[in-house]
N, C-alpha and C positions, 0 to 999 in steps of 0.2 A: 212555520213558514218565514219567523223573524229570521232562524239562524240562515235558512235559505238566501234570504234578501241579504243578509250581511256576507255571507262569501262572494255571492256576485258582486258584491259594492268592492270587497276588496279586491277580487281580480280584475274588475275592469280599470281602476282608476290609476294603476300603475302605467297601463297602455298609452294613457294619454300625454306622460311625460317620458323624456328622451333621456332627459340630465341622468337619470339613476345608472342607466346601462353604461353612459360615458364614465362616470367616476368608478364605477365597477372594473372598467375596462383598463383605467389609469392606477387602479388599486391594486392589483391582483398580487405582483412579484414582492410587494412590501409588508404584506399583513402577517402578523403572527399567530401564532395558536390561541384565536380568540374566541371561535363560535361554541368552545365547550362551555362558556364561563356565560354565555348568553343566556336570559331568561326564557322560556317558556310562557308567554303570556298570552294568559286567557281572556275572551272577550268578556266585555265587562266586570271586569277586578278592578286593577290598578289601573285602569286608562282614565280613573276618575281625576287624578292627581294632575295628569296631563294636560284635561280641558279645562283647569282652572285659570289659565293665563287665556284663555281664548273666549268667544263672545256668549258663553252659556252663561246667562245670567241667574239661573236659578242655582245653580252649583256656587256661585259667589255668595250667593244668599245664605245659602247653608257653611260656608266656609265664615262668613262672617261673624257669626256668633263664636268662634273662637278667637276673633281676631285681637281680645282685649289684652290679653298678656304674650304676645309676641316671642317667641324666642329669636334672639339675637342673631342675624343672618351672619354666615361666613362673606367674607370680603370677596371672595373670589365668584361667589354664587349668584350674583347678579348679572355679570358679565354674557354668559351664554343667552341667558335669558334675552338680553337687548339684543343679544345679535339674529335672535330669530323672529323677533315681532316682525322685520320687514320683509320675510319668507314666507309670512301666513298666506298671504291672500294668492301665491302659486297654487294652493291647495284648489282642486277644481270640484266645484259643486259639492265640497263636503261640508263647507261650516252652515249651509244652511239645514240641514237635516242631520245633525250629528246624531249618531249609534254609536254602541258601545265599542266597535270597531274601528271609529274614525281616526283616532291617532296613530293606528297600525297604517291605516291607508294614507296618511297626510305625512307620515315619516318615510313612507315608500318615497315620496316625491320629492322632498326635500333636500338640497344639497347639506354637506358640510360644513361646520368652519374649517378654517385650514389648518390648524394644529391636529386635526383628525384625520388628515387625508390619506393615511394610511391603513386606516380600519376599511374592510370590505362592506359594501352597502348593505348587507344583514346586519352586522354589526352597526353602521353608521345609523340608521333608521332606530336601534333600540336605543342608542346611546344618546339622542337627542330625545327620546321620549324619557327617559330616565333623567336628563338633566332638568327636563321641566320638573320632574316630579321633584328633584333637590330644592329649586327654585321655591316650589310653593309650599315646601316641607319646612322651609326656613322660617314662614309664618306658624301657619297652623295646618297641617296635612289632615284635617279630619273630614275629608268627604269622601272618603271611604266608609265611614261609619255607617251610612245610610246602606251600604252593599248586602249581599246575602252572605252565609258563611264561607270562611275562605281557611285556604288550606297553605301549606308552606307551598316556596317555588324554588328552581333553579334560579340563581344569582346572577345578573350582569355583571360583566367587566369594563369601564370605563376606564380604556389604557389610553395613557398620554405620552408614551415612551415613544422615542425614536427608531425605527426598527432597526433590527441589525443587518449589519451590511453583508455579510456572509448569506449567500445563496442558501437556505435551508431546507430540508423537507419539512414542513408544518402542516397543514389541513389538507384535505381530500382535495382533490381537483376539483370537483363540480361544484365544492363551493366557494370557489374563487370565479368562478363565470355563471352570469345568466343565462338562463337557455333563451332570454329573448335576444340574445346577440347573435342567435344562429342564423345565417344566410335566409332561411326560409322559414323561421321560426314565427310561427302563428298558431292564436286558439283553434284546437280542432278537439271538440268533445265527443265521445264513443255517445251511441244512443242510450237513452236511459233505460236502465235494467235494475235489477235488484241491488240497494246498494251495498256496499261491501265494508261499510263502517257503521251503518244503523244497530247493528247489535252492540256497539260498545257502551251505550246507555251510561254515558259521562255527558258532564255539564260543560264540556269543550266541543267544539269543532275539531274531529277528527282531521281533517285535510288540511285546515288551518292551522294547527299545531304541527302536522305533518311537513307543511310548507316551510314553515319558521325552522325546524328544525333540520332542514335540508336546504334550505336557500333555494328550492325551485318551485316556480310559478304552480300557484294553486290547481288551474286547470291541467296543470301535466300531471302533478299528484292525483287527481283525481283518475285521471285516466289509467295511469300505470297501476292505482289500487285496484279497478276494473277491472285490468287485463290480467293482472296477478289472480283476481278472484275467477274469472273465466281460464285459470290454468295455464297460462300462457306462459312458456321458458323465459327467460331473459336474453338468449341470444335470438329467437324469433322476433320478440319484439325490436329489437336492438337493428335485426334486418329487414324484417316485412311490417314495422309498423313505426316505421321512423316519425311519418307525420303526425300521430300521435304522441308522441312522447318527447317530440320537439327535438331528435337528432342528438340524443344522450346518448353517451356511450355506456358501455355495461359497467362500468365501475359504480356510474353514477346511478342508474336504475337500480343496481347492487344495492347502495346504500340506502337509496327511497324503501326499498323492500326491507332491509335491517329496521330502518326506523319505524316502518307500518307496522312490523312484528312487534317491536318493542310497546308500540302504542297500545295493542291487542292485548299483551302480556299485563301492561298496566291497568288495562280495564278488568283484565282477568281476575287480578289479584285485588283491585277495589271490590269487587264484587263477592270475592272468596271472603274477604276480611269483614266486609259488612253481615255477610250471612254467619259468618263464626260471634260477630258482637251481639249480632240477634239472637242467636240462641244462648248465648250468656245473659241476654237481658238487658245489655247496658248500651243499645245502640239507640242514640234520639234522632229525630231527624235533623239537626244540624251537625250531629256527626255523621250521618251518613251524607248529607251536602258535601261536607269536608273532604270525605273520601272522593265522592265525584268529581271534585276541582283539582284530585293530584293529576298530574300529567307524568310523574316518575316514579317509580319503585323507592326510592327514597325519602320522598315525602310521604308515600302510605305508611312505609316501617316508621317515619318520626310520629306520625299520627293514634300508629297502631301501638307502638312501643309500650305505653303503660297499660294497655290492656289486654297485653299477651297471657295465656294462659300457663301459669308455672311460673310465670314471673311474681317477682315479689311486690305484693300490693304497695301502689305508689302513695305515697303521703298524701296527696291531693286527692286521690280516691278514699283515702281512709277518710279526711277530714269532709268530703263530699257526704260520705255513709253516715257521718255523723251530725249532719244537716247543714253545715255551716257555708254552703254554697248560698242562699240565698242573702247570709251574713257578706261574705266577699261580694255578691253584685250589688248590694245597698252601699258599699263602701264608695263605688263607682256612680252609682244612680242617684243616691239620697242619702250623702254622707251627715248631712243635718240630722236627720233621725234617728242616726244611728246610734245605738248603745251595746257595746262590747258586754257588757255586765249582766244584759237580759239572757244573754247564753249561756251561762255559767250554771252547769250542773256539778257540784259536788262529789257526788257519787259516780260520775260516769268520768274512764280515762279520756285524756283528749279534750275534757270541758271541764276539767275541775278547777281550773284556776284562770284568771286571766290570762296569763300568758300563754297556757295551752290555746284559749280561743285564740288569740292573735296570733299564734303561728299557725294553726289551722287556717285562718284566712290568709295567712301569706304564702300557703303553700299551695292554696288553690289559685290566688292571685298569679302566681309564680309559674303556673301548669298555663292557664288562660294566656298569658304573655307569651311566650315558648310557642303558642301554637295558633298565634294569630299572623295571618298571613302579611298582612302591611306590616307588622312589628318586623318579621323575618326578612320583608325587602328593604327596610330603611336599615337594619343594622349590616345587613349586604352592601348597600351602597355608603355606609361610613367605610367599610373594610376595602371597598375599592376605590377608596378616597387615600388609603393609607398603605405603608407598604407592608404587605404581609408576605411572609417568609416561610421558608422550609427549610428545618435545620436536622442534619443526621449527625450522629456520633457514634463512639464505640458502645457499644451494650453492656452493663455490668456482667452478665452472664459470660459472654468472649472475655472481657478482662480477666474473670476469675481463672476462665480456662486455660489463659495465658500463664499464670503466675507459675512458679518452679511446679515441677511434676515428679519429684521423687519419689514421693509418697503414692502415686499414682499412675504408673506406666501405662496403662491399657486406656487412659482416657485422650481423646484425640483432640487435640487444642484447634480452636476454629482457625480459617485463615484468614486472618485480618489483613495480610498484604495484599490480596485479589482487591481490597476494597478501601485501599488507603487513599484514594480521591475523596470518598467521602465520611472518612472518619472524623471530621469535622469540616463538615460542609454546609455553606447556608447560601440561599438563593431566592431571588422574587417569584413567587407563585407564578408570574406571567410572562417570565422569563427563562425559566427552567426548560431545559432540552429535554424530548423525550426519552432520549436513551438514559439520561440521565434518573429520570421518574422510575424506571423498571431496573436501573442498576442498584437504585436506592430500597425498592420494595422486594426486589433479590434478598437484598442484606438485612432486610426486616425479616421475610420470612425465613432468613436461615439463623435468625437469632445473633449476628453478628453487628447491626446497628439498631439504633433509636432514634426513632423518627418523630419529629414534633412540628404541628403548626406553630407559628408565634405571631400573635395580633397585636400590634400596640395596646395599650393601657388607656390611652387617651378615648378610644373605640368604646370601651365600655364605660367612661365619665361621661362621652355625649350621649351614648345609649339611653342609658339611666335617667339623663337629664329629660331627655325629649320625651321618655315613656312618662314620667312623672308631671310635665308641665306641659304636654302636647295628648298624644294618643291615649293614655290612661289617666289622664285628670280628672278628679273628682267633678261630677256637674252639681257643684252646689259647694259650701262652704264645710272645710274637712278640719277637726281639731289636729294638732301637731302629732299627737299619738298615732291618728289614722294615716296620717300623712307620712311618719315614721313606718308604718306597718308596709305601705305601700313603695316606700322606696326600697326597703329591704327584701321586698319581693321582686321588684326590677334587678338588683344585685343578684339575687337567689338565682332567678331565672336567668339571668347570662353566664352564671359561674356554671351551673348546675346542667342546662339544656341547651341554652344556644353557643355557648364556646365549643360545647363538643360536636355538634350540630355542625356548625361552622366547618371546625377541622376534619369532620368525616366528610364533608361536600368538597371541600377542596381537594382532600387525599382522592376521594372517588372519581371526581371531575378530571384531576392530571392523569388518573391512572386510565380511566378511559380514555382519553385522549392520546396518551402514550400507546396503549395498547391498539387502539382504532389506526394510527399515523405504522405501527410497527406490519399488524397484517396488511396494511395497503403496499408496504415496501416488501412483503415478504408475496404477495397478488403480484407486483410489477416485476418482481423480479423473474417468478415462476412464469409468465406471461412471456418473457422476452428469452427464457431458455427453453420454451416449450415452441416457441416461432423460428427458432436457428433455421436459417436454410438447409435443407438435406443435401447430400454428396450422394450424387446418383451417377450411377452407370460407371462404377468403379470396384474394384476387387479390393478389397480392405484386409488387414492383418489387424486384430484386436490382440494387444500385449496387457495382462494383469501383472507388472512388477513383483517380483520378489526375490529375496537373499537364498534360504537355507531350503525354501520349497519350490524353487526355479521360477522362472517364469511362465506362464500361462500363455499361450497362443490360441487363437480361432480365426480362420482362414473363410470369409464370409463372400459368396457371389454377390453380382450387383442388387439382386433383389432379396439378399441377407439370408439366403439359404447357407447353412453351414457345411462347409468343403471341406474341412479338415480342423483338427482340433492337437495341441500337442505341449507337451511340457519342455523348454530348455533351460540348460542353466548357465546363464551369459556373467556371472559375476563369481564363478570358480575358476580353477587350475585349466579347465578343459572350454574353456569360452570359446576359442578358435576352433576347435572341434565341432561346436554348437553352431558357430556362424557359419560351417559350410553346410550344414542341417541348414540353417535357415536361406541360405542362399538357393539350394534344392526347391525348396519349398514356393519360394518366390517365382524362381523359373517355373514350376510347376503350374502354376496357377496363376501368371500372368500377373502379380501382385504388386503395383508400385506404391505402396500408399499405408503406411502403418499408424496404429493410433494406438498411443499409449497413455495408461490411466496413471492419472496422478498420485497414486497413493506411495506406499512403502517402498524404496528402491526405485521411483519414478528417476529421481537425478541421474543415476549411475547407469539404468539402463539407456536413458536417454543419450549420456557419454558415448556409450558402448556404439549405439547406431550411428551417433554423428560422427565416430573415429571411422566405422566401414563405409560409409558415405563418403567421406574425405577421401578414402584409399582407395574409391570407386570400385568397391567389393562387389558391387550388384549390376556392373556394367554386363552389357549395353542396357538395361533396366535401368529408368531415370528416377529412383527411389525417394520420396519424402515421407515427411514423418508430422504429426502433432499430437498435441499433449490434452487428453480432456479429462474433465471431473469425472472420476468414479463413483460419487458419492451415492450410497444406497446399493453397488452393484452385488455386494456382498450380501446384503438382507436380501435384494431378491432373489440371488442365487439359490437360495434354501427355502423360498415360499413356494407354496401350493401352485401358485401359478407357473413357476419357472419349473417345477417337478414336471406337470401337465405337459407343459411343451416340449422339454427336454427331459423324457425321463430315464433315460438311461447314461445319461453325462453327470461325471463329476461336478460337484458344485463349484470348485475352482475354475473348472473349464466354462462353466455357465456364467461367470464373472465375465472371461476374456469375450465372449459371445455379446452380452451386455453394452461392453463398453466399445466394440466395433460395431455396434447398430446404433448406440446413441450419435455417431456421426452421419451414418448412413439415412437414418429419419430420427431425428431427435425427439418428434412428437410422437411415433409409434412406441417408440421403445421407454420412453420417461412416463408415460401414463400407467405403465405397470405398477410402478414404482410410487408408495404413498410420498407426497410432495415434502412431507415433514423430513423426508431421509435424503432429500437430492442435493442439501447442503447449500441452501440460500435464504436468504432474512437472518435476521439477529431475534434473540430474545423470545424464541419459538416457545418454549418452556414457561413462560413468565405472563402470557398471552391468557385471555380467554379460547381455550380448546375448541368448544362447540364454534364460537364465532371464526377462528381459523379454520376448522375444519369446512364449513360453510362455504367459506370464502374461496379456498383452495379448490373444492370440487365445482364451484362456480366456474371458475378461470380453467378448469380443464375442459368442461363441455363447452365452454366459449371457445377455445381455440379448437379443440378438435370438431365442432359445428364451423366456424368460420372458415377452417381449411377446406372441409369437405373430405367425404369416406366414400370409396369406393366399394359399393355392398356387397361385391361378389368376391372380393379378395381380402379384404379387412378381417381381422381376427374378431373374435367375439369380445375379446377385453377393449379393444378401440371402439367397439361397435354400441356398448355399454354406456357410452360417455355421451352420446350424441344428443342433442337436444331430444327432449320427449321420448326417448327410450331408457329402458333400466335393465338390469341382470337379466330378470324376467322374459321382456320382450326380445333383447338381442339373443337369448338362447331358442327363443322360438323361430326368430329368424334364420338362425342357424340350421335348425333341424328341416324348415321348410325348404333352404336351399338342398341339405343334402335329399330331401325326397324328391322334389320337383326341378333339381339342375338350378343354373343361374337365374336372377331375374333380368327379362328382358325390357322392362320399363319399371316406373315408379308406382304405377297403379297396379300393380301386383303386390304390393307390400300390402294392401287392403285385405290378402286374401291369407295374411298370417294372423294366426289366432293370436286375442288378445291385444291385438294394434287396430283400435278404433279410429274415427273420424279426427277425435280431437289430437291422439296419437300421430296419427299420418300427416295432419296438418303442421302440427311441429317438426317434426323430422325431416318429412318429406325434400323441402331446399335444401337441406344440408349431406343427402346422399346423392352420390353419384353413381351413374351406370353407363360407363365407358364401353364402346363398342371393341374394343381390343380384347377385353375379357371374356368374351362372350363365344366369337368364333372358335377359339381353340376347344371349347367345351361344346359345341354346338357339330363340331365337324364329326362328330362319333358316327352320324349317320341321319337318313332323310326322316325317320320314325321318331327320333329324340325331339328335333324341332319340331315337327307336327303337333307333337304332344305338348309342348312349351306354346306353341302358336294357339292353340284350343285354348290352354289355359290362360292364356293373355286375354284371348275374346271374352272372358266372364267379365272384366272390367277394361273397356275401351278408353283408348286415351284421346282428350279433346283433341282437334284440328290434325291428327296423325291417321295414318292407315294402321288399323286393329290388326290386319292379319301378318303387317312386317314385327309388331312388337314393338320393336325399339324407337324410342323417339329422340329424336337429337338433343331436344332441349333436356333431357332427362340426364345430360353429362354438363350442365350450367347451373349457376347459381337462380335462376329464376326458377319461382316457386309453381308448382301446377295450377294452382289459383290463378294465376295470371299468363297461363297458356293462349287463351283465346284473343287475351291485348294483345301477345308477342305475334299472332299469327296475322292480327288485324294489323299491326305497326309494321310487320315485313310487306303485308301486299299493298299498304300504302305506299311506299319506297320503292316496291318494285323488288324487292330481294326475295330469296329463298331459303329457305334449311339448310342446303347443300352449300351454301356462302359464309356459313357460320365461320367466324374467325380469319376470313377471306381479308385483304387489304380491298377489295372489291364493297364489300357490304360494309366495313370501316367508312369508306370515304361517303357510300351512300347515307350512310346515318348519320355522318358528323354534318354533312351538307344539309339534311333535313332537318338538323337541329338547329343547326344557325338561321337557316334561313326564315323558320316559323317561330323558333324557340320553344323551350322543352315545356314551358306552362301552357301554350296553345295547343301543343301536341297532345297534352295529357288531357285537357279538357274535351277534344275530339276525339281520344279514344275513351271517354269518359273513365278515367282514373287519375291518381295522383301523380304529381314531378315524380316524387319518391320512387314509385313503382316503376315508373316509366324509365327512369334512370337506371334501376337495375335490371330494366329489361336491356337497355342499351348496351349495359356491360356485359350481359351474359350472352349477348350476339357480336359483339367483339371481340371478346377476348378467346385466344388460341384456344383449341381443344387440350385439355390436360393443364389448365394455367392452375398454379399454384400462388397464393397471398404469399409466401414465405418465399419466393424468389427475391423479395427485394430486401430481405432481413440478409443478416451478417451469416458468412458461413465459419467454418474451423477454420485457424491459421494454419497452413503448412509449412514447414521450414528445412534446413539441411545443415544448420549448426547451431552451436550454444556459445551463450557466453556467460558468465559467472559475475557476483556481487562484486569480486574485487576487479573487475574492469570498468566498475562503475565510479563515476565523479560527479562532484557538485555541477548542476550546468548542463549538464550532459541531453540533449534531445532525442527521444526515443519513440517508438510507436508500440501501443499495445492493444490489449483485451481484456475490458472489464470482467472480472470473474464474481462479484458480488458486491451489492451495495449495501449497506448499513446506517443506521440514523445519524452517524457523525460523520460518514464519508464514503469513498468509493474504492473498492482493491482492483488493481489492475495487474494482469501478468504481462511481463516486460520482458519474459524468456530468460530470467536468470535463477529460477527455480523458487523464489520468493517471491509473493505478489506485493508490491508497493501501496501505499496507502493515499488517496488523494482526499485531505480533506475537506470537510462543506466549506470552510471558507475560501477553499481554490474554485470550488464549482459555482460561478456567478454566471448569471443570465447573458452577460456580454460572450461568455467564449462558448456559448450554445448554438447551435441552429434556431432560427427564429419556429418552427414546429415543435421544438422542444423545451421551448421555455417557459411554459406550464409546468409546474412543480412535479408533477405524477410522472413527466416524461423527460427529465432531466438526463440521469444516467442507469442504464441496466445490464444485467449479464449479456455478453455477446456485444456489446458496442463496442467499437475501434477506436482510440483516441491518441491522439499525439501529446505528450507529456514531456517533463522537464523533470531533471531529478534536483531536488531541494538537499537532501540530506540522506547521507548512507550509514547506518550504524552498525559496523560489523559486529560488535560486540552482542549487543540485542537482537542482530539480524532483523533488521526493521530500514524501510525504504520509505522515505517520503515525497511525494513526489508533487509537481503543480501542472494541472490541466491548461493546454494550451489551446486545443479544439478538438472537435468530433469529428473523426473522418467518415465521409460518405462514399 
């Protein structure tokens, strides 16, 4: 009951303060990668020190015992303490009844000092919290001694640097926006059911930790967790449960899902480790509590390391087995009564001399210090105030291989030149860029670079002094020899345990942050590539260029049917004869659009077609062409899927078909290819492959579902990516169509084997049934139509005539669960289904909404404004509406320019082909993409709706650029972004 009370309190208090949201809005653009350095503070742990400066007198009494010999405070530490005193009264109701979660709720509503205005609200509240800890620690931070067992934590970063002026891709977007900023954001909780986090059995509140990790309100996290527990898909939640997730986008929901899965894995690992230690007979109550306090896998590894089976028995465990643990505890608790000589056993190894006894006690104390959470938190706070750097240099292995190789010609030297930027590279861990981290990691994995985290020496000195005088100070008078043992234990603990732990923590956090950003960029690029506007109603010639083996051609109908395939040799002596052949094919199939792949011989093939167009060779046909990315086409051409689709075709010709279809319908064609082979993103082989695969699969599902799929004409491959469906269900749907004919309405999906109520709920809203695809099949005869009508009668469509089978709402984005509301709304405004998409119905709907208001109408229909808005959109959108029509289309041209035509200052238009962690590549039509560095992609040059980092630039966007530099020798073009074209 206490945990639930704390959760409710944390959730309610921020709602009473608006300043936190305003601060967040002002800080979005300036923040750097800070979230990965913030702690996951548990309830009831390190909060004690934050409360030391408040009106909790009982805590002051406990601390007062240690004030006799305080450590000299740093001169800068009292300042933030003085600044925060006047802000304390702003905390609503929290001071009268303080709990372990008070400081978190208090910090959630306190504004930041001016010097920290660039830190987002999440970092802000934790930085304030930790600043108070430093002020209390300057005296005697022993208020944590009364707490239960502790464990290591992720450490905070108190960044005081000015943000970089360049507009870089930093943290994921949803961490820069609080969901309370949403126009309709308000707490809406699901009905209580079986908790999705009760099975974790940890000492921390999973929902609160999840909210801290993701920067999302606790009530939203609880709803998302419960929706996921009920097997809801992310596309379904984003479209049909907006009010429960506070209008979050798919990426933000996916991040919450990943964070929840990470917490589940941590809890599972904690139980597994505890079970292992129990079998070995070394699990104590305190150790079990320490494991249950861990919130990350790194913390569990740190605790479990000395007990791992098969590893060398640690020095501390050997000393404990000799019975020296009570001696070590006595040194801390009753040093005046301790006599080390009494522990000497002459015939026992490790206890035969006084030095061996002292060494054993020192090992136990070093182990205790290294596993104490308050100690680790303090040493991390010292690091946060210091200049911690990461340094990379050439490894000894690489240098040896660079030596003269006359003796061994077979050994291949490592290519150090590829890492020339990092052979002597030093950067602050708080300012290093994501692509630099991944590059260093790659060089280290190839054994070309050696990487080291450098922590200043003064951190060790201050840490040891704090341990001896404050945290681990003996509770009584200790002889000098005992104090020497304690001092040596602190230094040994720092050197052997804490310093490696800090280095691993920095490296792992940097890597995790860089991997997360790289995956986010991959996801962003893939989404924009999949949602490019299709080119409809045109006969297209796909060209896979080549030299010796010729250019492969595939002429496709407007519906992507293969009309003709051929091979022509456009770069030989008979090229003009081949041109006549091309003209004949263009006239025969009325083709006036050519799509050329950007692979080998692309530039020469483009020049050949440009020359023919200039000479009006294809008159009277007005021919144009475009260049498209052919990445993955060759891999797809030999895949089982391509063999099944085009069994009797040469693989080279299949590539030409794929190139043409990528322009006709990018989504339908690109989903056939592994996203990693499409040629987007950076460092895809250096990130977690499981996370990358999960993210890319989620984006494909999201794009396919939001665009919508006509169930009667789509392929099985496309169908399996619809939310709620999989390969087996898609195959069952195809078999049902072959046996029973086309679907007449969505309700017939319930007749498919393996498609239960939950699967139907998830997929129904994303499936379209267009009337144009039914008559051509039903015109075979009245008997077939009657059979289908009888089948449709088994499942009646709400609000429609079950004998007709077809329901007009089945071609919209309106979910079947909302059909009854849609019919009541139409009746209320005097409309009908026959008017869907017409100007008359649009006018009626808009006038009704403007006169009464969406909220009032939703209340009268007993639904939510979000659901009613979706119904309104579905009714006024024209039949066959495609959300991709607002996205960019391929650029078609008739002439060519080269790099020699460019000069500094020239203004051009181009299209973004790919974005990386260091900039964006733009095709300006010269055969070589130019690079816009991140420092030139500033918020002022972007449209207002794209100033969030995750929406800055992506593949397919048209931009206006200025040429900054042309390096013909290195074949590089540097560009400056002027503006994004709409």
